[in-house]
N, C-alpha and C positions, 0 to 999 in steps of 0.2 A: 485655477479656478477659471472655468470655463467662460467665455467671453459672453455668452447669452443671459447669465445670471447677472451680473452688475446691473441692468436696468431692472429686474426684480427686485433686488437690494434697494435701488435708488425708489424705485416706487413705493417698496414697502413701508421706508422708513422716512422718507423724503416728502411726497405729496400728502400721507394722511396727516402731518404735522400743519402742513400748509392749510388744508381744508381745515382743518381744526383752529387752526391762527383765525382763519377768516371769519369762521362760526363763531369763535370767543368776542372777537372784536365787532362784529355786526350785532351779535347780543348785547355785549356790554354797551355799545352806542344807543341801542334801541330801548333798553332799559335804562340808562342813565347810570350804569355802573362803572365806574372807573377801575376800579381792580379787575374786573372780568375782561374790559378792554386792555389795561397792561399785561393781562395774562396772556391774550390773546396775540399782543406785539412781541411781546418776549418768546413766544413760541415760534413765531414766524422769522426771528432773527438768526438762526442757523440758515435758513435759506438764504437769506439776503447777505450773510457772510459768505456763504458758497459760491453766490453769482460776484461777490467781490472779488475774489480770483480770476475771473474770465475775463481776458483781455478787452472785448469790445462793449460790454455793459456794465463793468467795475463799479466806474464813478456813480453811473446811475444808481446802484444798490445802495451806496451809501444816502443819496438824498431820498430814495424811495424809503428806507429805514428809518432816517429822520423826520419823516411826514408820518410813517406810520406810529412811530412812538408819540410822536405830539398828536396824533388822535386821540389817545388815552388822557393825555393833559387837557384836550377840549372837551372831553367827556367830563373831566373833573371841575371844568368850568361852566358847566352845563351849556355848552355851544354844541348841539349835535348835529347841526347842519355843517359845521366846520370841521367836524372830527369826521363826517362822511366822506367830505370832501379830500380830507387828508389820508384817509383809508384807502380811496380809490385809486390811486396809482399803485398801491401793494396787489390789488385784485387784478388791476391791467397788466401787471409785470408777471405774476403767476400765471395768467392766461397765456400770454404770449409765449413765456418759456414752455408751458404744457403744449400749446400748438406748434413748437418747434421740435419738441422730444415726440411727439405722436406723428408728426411730418417724416420722421426719420425712415 
């Protein structure tokens, strides 16, 4: 497989799931639907598991994953502000990784 096709597959299968995850979680928080927020957090978990295998930010992905999953729980308890605060680290981490990929 040529080396230049690997980023294409990562872009095709990885980043759309991250974007959809953020969209679903944000929608779930805004509408107060914990199942939608939970679907978003579960959709983002493969991205976090992939990051867990990296040496520099592996431990951070576990913390971000726990917070991201906790955001669905906060929505279920009608604590939207807390849910938004708990989902923000995922958005920041995904943005940072996207910046790293685009900066290569």
